[in-house]
C-alpha angles and dihedrals in degrees: 000000000000124000094243093057091049089052092052094049090049091052091052092051091052090054092050094046092050091048092052090047093052091048093051091048094047094252129131129078095276098046130092116270118259118263120250116252120283106268137171123210118197119201123219092023091289096302114138130172127222113262092009122108112254124191132218117188120211125201123182125002125085129273142265100071130201123211132212116185126197088213113031090180090068104028121017138146092273095066096042116093121185112214093201095234097083095282127116118194116205128191107196118213125246120297129175094204138015114301127183117219128189115210120193113200118193125190128211094273090056093253108150130211127184127220115195103202125184109208115204130188113273126232102169115067134179112284095021098108124062143151124227135178121246117267113278094032117146110275089238088064100047127115126257087215100239122141105201122067126335116340114270130238092036097284118145130210107220134021119232107272092013135109133243140174126250111203136183131183121207124206132183121233091267092052101259125137113268102221129183095025124134119244122190117203113203133189113244108163139353143041104299141096143190107262093192094051120115092201124104110270091012090244095132137039134178123213137168126244116245130227089286092053091252127137126182142179136185117246123190123205117224119251125238096035132119128242113289146148117270129193131204130186127213119200129192096222102211096050100027093229112149140179131191133217133200124214140160131257104201138195109234117224112268107262141162132209123239102019094194133029121184128182122190106199135169089235133025097251130153115287137185132218130180120219123190119201128209139181129002115085116306145253098074122205116213119210123186138175123267096269095049130067131195125211109222104019092192116052109198103203146023112276091030122131140216129203115225118202130192124220116256114261096023131112116198137208127209095238094054135017094359092069119112122194122206116193125180129211093273092050098257108149136201131175136224129183133224111190129182117192128186115240115237104241110209117210116233112263111254110215115236114262109253118242116270113252136164131192140187124186091218096049097105130066124342126320132208097241122208141165099252103056125085112220107217136186135187134211122199135172126019117077121317143253101071130202128198136188128203125204129179135193085232105034091189092061096059129069109214120197116254091230114055099184134076122190102198119107090243102037124191128200136175145182136201135207115245097192128028105275120229123242110277095023112139141202125202123204121193118187124192132186121213093272088054097250104157138209121185129200130184126204116200118190120220 
């Protein structure tokens, strides 16, 4: 065989060998790209807390992984959970002081990686931080009482523009209250702030746990915002351990109190009524009828009030001029009514006038007349004053009173004989009321 042919065969063998090597190593234009080197990333500088989830992130290497712990009482296979996306969640066991743990993680190819983790005692445990509204908050803005994630069942924690309380309870590893420890609450998400904070922007506040291990702070939701999820973080300052909590800042339904005001008055005079407005999105515009006025007619914030005044001389009905319209910044509208009714004044009942009557005890039959008796008569009913006239068949024999009227309701008159009347002599008495009703009596002597 010639030298040139041997050279050609040797070159072909080199090409085939190089191609096979590239294929075996994943090289070549049609093969898969090589994996990055096996690497572990530790969050929080490798500091974990007992009972609290700690995360290790893995890049490169091939699953599954095996684990070897230098302290299986603190970290072991049973409390390591692979998330399948390159994340390992570890929940360290209980420690009473800081404990270093070395964790060797080996991939399928036998490539090892070492994670040096410092496990510290935990003070913040699941369910120990929560947000609640202040007492008396509307029911629709009350908390469902859960501690993890957003409150369930659609309940919210704080109404827009209102205040609430964030609380956290610290416990030691053996379950005792952790008193006298600093807790820092930090804003993470949402339209709220800490009104008692002295820091710029009032987005953080530090407080101390009391004898029961509880620390709390006031938070205030911003006004004029829509319903949204908010988030707050609590940090135990000495250890750096922190936990976050989500809650709702909710728009209360637009409402007005009172919804109806009614006055009943003897005359349609000017009246005032105060209406307070809550919820919705301020500011609120107040629109009234032509005989009502609102001051102010723009209420800037929830809980604000307006004074509605009626025009003098007008009575109002709820279906007309007594209607009040309240509209928030989004156009939501509710109504209130302000009515003024005139009181029906009943005139005092006037008793019926009694029938006019007059009587005289001598008015029937004949009478034994004499000089000593006084012959009286009485008038009642009718309309006073009364008048009377006395006539006699012998005028000289009868004494007639100088005054012939009496004004009392029951009037009494009388006459006497001045000379002994003769038998058959008569006296006639006529009595009149002011409306000229008349009664007549005749006395006949025996």
